[in-house]
FINUTOR-765079 format. One line per field, with one value per residue (C-alpha): residue in one letter; z, x, y. Coordinates in steps of 0.5 Angstrom, whole numbers, plus 500, padded with zeros to 3 digits. Layout:
BEGIN
aa: c(A/...)
up: c(Z/...)
east: c(X/...)
north: c(Y/...)
This chain:
BEGIN
aa: c(M/I/A/V/I/L/S/F/T/D/D/P/A/R/L/E/L/R/P/R/H/R/E/L/L/G/E/M/H/E/Q/G/L/L/V/A/A/G/P/F/A/D/Q/S/G/A/L/L/L/F/E/T/D/D/V/A/E/V/K/T/A/L/A/R/D/P/Y/Y/G/A/P/G/V/Q/I/V/T/I/Q/P/W/T/V/V/T/G/A/V)
up: c(883/889/887/892/889/896/894/900/901/903/912/916/919/915/914/920/920/914/916/921/915/910/915/914/907/908/911/908/902/905/908/899/899/897/890/889/892/891/891/886/882/883/891/889/893/892/887/892/889/893/890/893/889/897/898/906/906/903/908/914/913/910/917/921/919/922/917/912/917/918/916/910/905/903/901/894/891/892/886/884/878/873/868/861/857/860/868/875)
east: c(386/382/375/370/364/358/350/346/338/333/334/333/340/343/340/340/349/349/349/356/358/357/360/367/366/368/372/376/376/377/384/385/384/377/375/369/363/356/351/347/340/337/339/343/349/355/361/367/374/379/386/391/393/394/388/392/390/383/381/383/380/373/374/373/366/361/356/360/360/351/346/344/351/356/362/362/369/374/379/385/383/387/384/385/380/379/380/378)
north: c(828/823/822/820/817/816/812/815/811/815/813/819/818/822/828/830/829/833/841/839/835/841/846/841/841/848/847/842/847/854/848/847/840/838/841/841/836/837/831/828/832/825/826/819/821/825/826/829/832/832/837/831/825/821/817/817/822/822/817/821/828/823/817/825/826/822/823/818/813/814/809/810/811/808/810/806/809/812/812/818/821/824/831/830/835/842/844/844)
């Protein structure tokens, strides 16, 4: 599994791209690549969990979405993650 953590600012440019971004997240979920995604409660960023161990595959998926290059959106980390207890 791959975890992606994003950081947000208040720049309104990202909000203009958010509807299409959420559509693309839905498509990745339907394809089985994306397990879950959503913003932190304080809107400071978001967490995305991908059902793959291939970082290159995740980077390719992110590159298709202009949201990740928008002002106000920063990819903080793309990190392999192992579930030890529980299930996602």
